[in-house]
ZADO-1210 file (C-alpha; in nm, 4 decimals, padded with zeros to 6 digits):
<atoms>
<atom x="-01.5051" y="-00.0820" z="02.7412" code="MET" pos="1"/>
<atom x="-01.2042" y="-00.1783" z="02.5483" code="ALA" pos="2"/>
<atom x="-01.2005" y="-00.1774" z="02.1687" code="LEU" pos="3"/>
<atom x="-01.1247" y="-00.4865" z="01.9624" code="THR" pos="4"/>
<atom x="-00.8376" y="-00.4998" z="01.7418" code="LYS" pos="5"/>
<atom x="-01.0413" y="-00.4302" z="01.4437" code="LEU" pos="6"/>
<atom x="-01.2354" y="-00.1455" z="01.5824" code="GLU" pos="7"/>
<atom x="-00.9165" y="00.0246" z="01.6938" code="ARG" pos="8"/>
<atom x="-00.7706" y="-00.0212" z="01.3293" code="ARG" pos="9"/>
<atom x="-01.0851" y="00.1172" z="01.1832" code="TYR" pos="10"/>
<atom x="-01.0536" y="00.4135" z="01.4201" code="ARG" pos="11"/>
<atom x="-00.7025" y="00.4782" z="01.3116" code="ILE" pos="12"/>
<atom x="-00.7828" y="00.4211" z="00.9449" code="LYS" pos="13"/>
<atom x="-01.0639" y="00.6920" z="00.9525" code="ASN" pos="14"/>
<atom x="-00.8085" y="00.9249" z="01.1110" code="ARG" pos="15"/>
<atom x="-00.5646" y="00.8784" z="00.8320" code="ILE" pos="16"/>
<atom x="-00.8302" y="00.9050" z="00.5543" code="ARG" pos="17"/>
<atom x="-00.9405" y="01.2435" z="00.6715" code="LYS" pos="18"/>
<atom x="-00.6069" y="01.3602" z="00.5697" code="VAL" pos="19"/>
<atom x="-00.4661" y="01.1431" z="00.2788" code="VAL" pos="20"/>
<atom x="-00.6770" y="01.1614" z="-00.0334" code="SER" pos="21"/>
<atom x="-00.5688" y="01.0606" z="-00.3884" code="GLY" pos="22"/>
<atom x="-00.5967" y="01.2277" z="-00.7191" code="THR" pos="23"/>
<atom x="-00.5016" y="01.1282" z="-01.0735" code="ALA" pos="24"/>
<atom x="-00.1652" y="01.3128" z="-01.0545" code="SER" pos="25"/>
<atom x="-00.0786" y="01.2124" z="-00.6962" code="LYS" pos="26"/>
<atom x="-00.2869" y="00.8917" z="-00.6168" code="PRO" pos="27"/>
<atom x="-00.3304" y="00.7318" z="-00.2729" code="ARG" pos="28"/>
<atom x="-00.1003" y="00.4230" z="-00.1948" code="LEU" pos="29"/>
<atom x="-00.3469" y="00.2025" z="-00.0091" code="SER" pos="30"/>
<atom x="-00.1868" y="-00.1220" z="00.1727" code="VAL" pos="31"/>
<atom x="-00.4012" y="-00.4142" z="00.3001" code="PHE" pos="32"/>
<atom x="-00.2210" y="-00.7064" z="00.5113" code="ARG" pos="33"/>
<atom x="-00.3708" y="-01.0219" z="00.6074" code="SER" pos="34"/>
<atom x="-00.2186" y="-01.2949" z="00.7991" code="ASN" pos="35"/>
<atom x="-00.0859" y="-01.4741" z="00.4734" code="LYS" pos="36"/>
<atom x="-00.0939" y="-01.2239" z="00.2100" code="GLU" pos="37"/>
<atom x="-00.0213" y="-00.8334" z="00.1401" code="ILE" pos="38"/>
<atom x="-00.1599" y="-00.6292" z="-00.1417" code="SER" pos="39"/>
<atom x="-00.1095" y="-00.2600" z="-00.2437" code="ALA" pos="40"/>
<atom x="-00.3102" y="-00.0432" z="-00.4916" code="GLN" pos="41"/>
<atom x="-00.2799" y="00.3132" z="-00.6187" code="LEU" pos="42"/>
<atom x="-00.6292" y="00.4721" z="-00.5956" code="ILE" pos="43"/>
<atom x="-00.7622" y="00.8113" z="-00.7424" code="ASP" pos="44"/>
<atom x="-01.0260" y="00.8962" z="-00.4949" code="ASP" pos="45"/>
<atom x="-01.1676" y="01.1810" z="-00.7218" code="VAL" pos="46"/>
<atom x="-01.3088" y="00.9283" z="-00.9791" code="THR" pos="47"/>
<atom x="-01.2956" y="00.6363" z="-00.7476" code="GLY" pos="48"/>
<atom x="-01.0767" y="00.4080" z="-00.9537" code="THR" pos="49"/>
<atom x="-00.7921" y="00.1918" z="-00.8900" code="THR" pos="50"/>
<atom x="-00.4906" y="00.2950" z="-01.1134" code="LEU" pos="51"/>
<atom x="-00.2335" y="00.0177" z="-01.0313" code="VAL" pos="52"/>
<atom x="-00.2787" y="-00.2809" z="-00.8049" code="SER" pos="53"/>
<atom x="-00.0182" y="-00.5721" z="-00.6975" code="VAL" pos="54"/>
<atom x="-00.0590" y="-00.8563" z="-00.4556" code="SER" pos="55"/>
<atom x="00.1825" y="-01.1147" z="-00.2899" code="SER" pos="56"/>
<atom x="-00.0380" y="-01.3711" z="-00.5041" code="ARG" pos="57"/>
<atom x="00.1015" y="-01.2210" z="-00.8182" code="THR" pos="58"/>
<atom x="00.3008" y="-01.4635" z="-01.0158" code="LYS" pos="59"/>
<atom x="00.6665" y="-01.4485" z="-00.9404" code="GLY" pos="60"/>
<atom x="00.6218" y="-01.3037" z="-00.6000" code="LEU" pos="61"/>
<atom x="00.5455" y="-01.6144" z="-00.3950" code="GLU" pos="62"/>
<atom x="00.9182" y="-01.7021" z="-00.2893" code="LYS" pos="63"/>
<atom x="01.0763" y="-01.5878" z="00.0394" code="GLY" pos="64"/>
<atom x="00.9812" y="-01.4698" z="00.3830" code="THR" pos="65"/>
<atom x="00.6608" y="-01.2654" z="00.4352" code="LYS" pos="66"/>
<atom x="00.8854" y="-00.9426" z="00.4806" code="VAL" pos="67"/>
<atom x="01.0889" y="-01.0341" z="00.1463" code="GLU" pos="68"/>
<atom x="00.7703" y="-01.0676" z="-00.0457" code="ILE" pos="69"/>
<atom x="00.6205" y="-00.7484" z="00.0892" code="ALA" pos="70"/>
<atom x="00.9529" y="-00.5724" z="-00.0173" code="ASN" pos="71"/>
<atom x="00.9016" y="-00.7472" z="-00.3703" code="ALA" pos="72"/>
<atom x="00.5354" y="-00.6281" z="-00.3965" code="VAL" pos="73"/>
<atom x="00.6592" y="-00.2694" z="-00.3444" code="GLY" pos="74"/>
<atom x="00.9010" y="-00.2915" z="-00.6069" code="LYS" pos="75"/>
<atom x="00.6498" y="-00.4450" z="-00.8441" code="ALA" pos="76"/>
<atom x="00.4011" y="-00.1685" z="-00.7670" code="LEU" pos="77"/>
<atom x="00.6501" y="00.1020" z="-00.8352" code="ALA" pos="78"/>
<atom x="00.7504" y="-00.0431" z="-01.1502" code="GLU" pos="79"/>
<atom x="00.3912" y="-00.0679" z="-01.2744" code="LYS" pos="80"/>
<atom x="00.3257" y="00.2793" z="-01.1470" code="ALA" pos="81"/>
<atom x="00.6213" y="00.4189" z="-01.3534" code="SER" pos="82"/>
<atom x="00.4799" y="00.2432" z="-01.6690" code="LYS" pos="83"/>
<atom x="00.1506" y="00.4303" z="-01.6067" code="GLU" pos="84"/>
<atom x="00.3366" y="00.7659" z="-01.5568" code="GLY" pos="85"/>
<atom x="00.2835" y="00.7958" z="-01.1606" code="ILE" pos="86"/>
<atom x="00.5998" y="00.9218" z="-00.9791" code="GLU" pos="87"/>
<atom x="00.4269" y="01.0509" z="-00.6463" code="THR" pos="88"/>
<atom x="00.1621" y="00.9186" z="-00.4155" code="CYS" pos="89"/>
<atom x="00.0299" y="00.9641" z="-00.0681" code="GLY" pos="90"/>
<atom x="00.0785" y="00.6754" z="00.1750" code="PHE" pos="91"/>
<atom x="-00.2176" y="00.5150" z="00.3465" code="ASP" pos="92"/>
<atom x="-00.1351" y="00.2571" z="00.5846" code="ARG" pos="93"/>
<atom x="-00.4911" y="00.1659" z="00.6361" code="ASN" pos="94"/>
<atom x="-00.4784" y="00.1613" z="01.0338" code="GLY" pos="95"/>
<atom x="-00.1932" y="-00.0780" z="01.0407" code="PHE" pos="96"/>
<atom x="00.1377" y="00.0130" z="01.2362" code="LEU" pos="97"/>
<atom x="00.4268" y="00.1198" z="01.0179" code="TYR" pos="98"/>
<atom x="00.6300" y="-00.1616" z="01.1008" code="HIS" pos="99"/>
<atom x="00.7508" y="-00.5119" z="00.9643" code="GLY" pos="100"/>
<atom x="00.5720" y="-00.6067" z="00.6466" code="ARG" pos="101"/>
<atom x="00.4256" y="-00.2661" z="00.5767" code="LEU" pos="102"/>
<atom x="00.7557" y="-00.0979" z="00.6266" code="LYS" pos="103"/>
<atom x="00.9151" y="-00.3450" z="00.3913" code="ALA" pos="104"/>
<atom x="00.6564" y="-00.2683" z="00.1241" code="LEU" pos="105"/>
<atom x="00.6995" y="00.1042" z="00.1610" code="ALA" pos="106"/>
<atom x="01.0712" y="00.0860" z="00.1292" code="GLU" pos="107"/>
<atom x="01.0489" y="-00.1554" z="-00.1647" code="GLY" pos="108"/>
<atom x="00.8254" y="00.0998" z="-00.3371" code="ALA" pos="109"/>
<atom x="01.0800" y="00.3890" z="-00.2551" code="ARG" pos="110"/>
<atom x="01.3589" y="00.1556" z="-00.4132" code="GLU" pos="111"/>
<atom x="01.1549" y="00.1204" z="-00.7054" code="GLY" pos="112"/>
<atom x="01.1286" y="00.4948" z="-00.7659" code="GLY" pos="113"/>
<atom x="00.8013" y="00.5925" z="-00.6126" code="LEU" pos="114"/>
<atom x="00.8080" y="00.9222" z="-00.4002" code="LYS" pos="115"/>
<atom x="00.5891" y="00.9646" z="-00.0765" code="PHE" pos="116"/>
</atoms>
């Protein structure tokens, strides 16, 4: 029996989450991509809190193609993280392929100064 797309993504997600875990000094950069929007957050898994979050629905990030918006979200996240004193993180692609919008967000975050 074949897996649905969602079941396949959850399997990959669980495999990633076994390895990637966030702390206060090195949080987990979790990315969620829907058909229209993209969002990212830095999470401290020890306390279970979100330290920084940015979405494509944030004011000033709505213009351009989906890939350009994803890049802008990455840069905005890195900027917010640097204000919080966060320089490094672990990347959690949440079961999505590292391609297209996800890759653009990661490159934007790296351009903004976040290391992972």
